[in-house]
C-alpha positions, 0 to 999 in steps of 0.5 A: 529384598532377599532375607536369610534363613538360619535354623537353631537346634538347642535344648533351650528353644525358649532362650533363642526365641525370646532374644529373637523377638526383640530389637533388630532380630524382631524387626528383621523377622517382621520385615521377612528378612530373617527367617529364624527357625528354632528346633528343640533337640528333645524332639529327637529323644526316644525315651519317656524322659526326653533324655539328650545326654549320657555319661562319657565313655571312660569316665570323667566329670559331666555329661555329653550330648548323645548322638542318637537324639541329635541325629534324629532331631536334625534328620527329622527337620532335614526330612520335612517339606522345607528341608534343612538349611546347610551348612549345619555348624556346631557351636564349640571351642574347637571350631573356626574363630567366628569374626567379621569375615565369617559373618560376612561369608554366612550373610551371602549363603543363598540357602541360609545355615543351621546352628547346633548348640552344644551343652554340658561337657560337649557333644559326642564326637560322632556328631562332629564327624558325621552330622554337621558340616563345620564348626564355629567358636566365638572365642577361647573361653567356656560357656555353659552351652552354645546358646549364647554363641548362636545369638552372637552369630545370628545377630552379627549375621543378620544385621549385614542383610541388606534392609535390616539396618535403617542406615546402610552406610553404618555397616561400612563405617562400623568396627572391623568393616575394613579391618579397622576399629570404628572412630569415636562417636559424639551426640548432643550436647556439644558440651557436657561437664566441661567436655567438648565434642571436637570442633571438626564435627561441628563444622558442617565440613563433610570432607574434614569430618571424613578425614578426621573420622579416618584418622581417628580410626587408624590411630585408635586401631594402631593404639588398641589393636595393633594385631588388626593393623598387622593382619591388613598388611600394616598401614599404607603411606597415605594413612601414615601421612594422615597420622603425622598430620594429626600429631601421632608421629610417636604412636607410629614410631612405637609400632615400627614406622620410621618417621 
């Protein structure tokens, strides 16, 4: 099985390494399916204090990651015997929105990819313009730095690598796998505080279970995330029929379907 190489540039390498040493990521690394390499941006600093930031030109609050140490750190890795996994992506608010499709695209890159974690008030624009190959954003909110964003990307991508998850079918069934939210999940006991697991899931009829799960996935997505349904071009007629059979006619009408 082929793994994936992901490199991370950060001023807090211990944060990334700590999370990369547990659960799915640890197992993927042990199995040779994830080659996670974490680089300290301070290695590119050329002063005694290992400074990586400076005050912004024009004034303003906060500090900005400076170009000299960032370029030096990346170029040091790129010039090594193993080179640098490209593309190098800057994690920041102006980047492409990271979603399941983006994760799938990154997961199949033959040479892997690298992530550059921003900090403070951001990075010098020359880094974005001339050092990285693109930018990624995990959402419209502000974080103190890119480390948490990097971990989101690493985990979402790694679990798509064949062999990482014990049950490969689970990747297909998960939320967003087909542009839909996942169906409800249940486990033992069959009755808990008077709440029962749906009978169909205890029936042993795999065809009925599959049909129920598909219906639940459609209904849940239409009810909670109609934007996802719209993005996939709406519900096909056979999908609408499933919801009608399940008594969800009013839900369909609420979203403009003529039943």
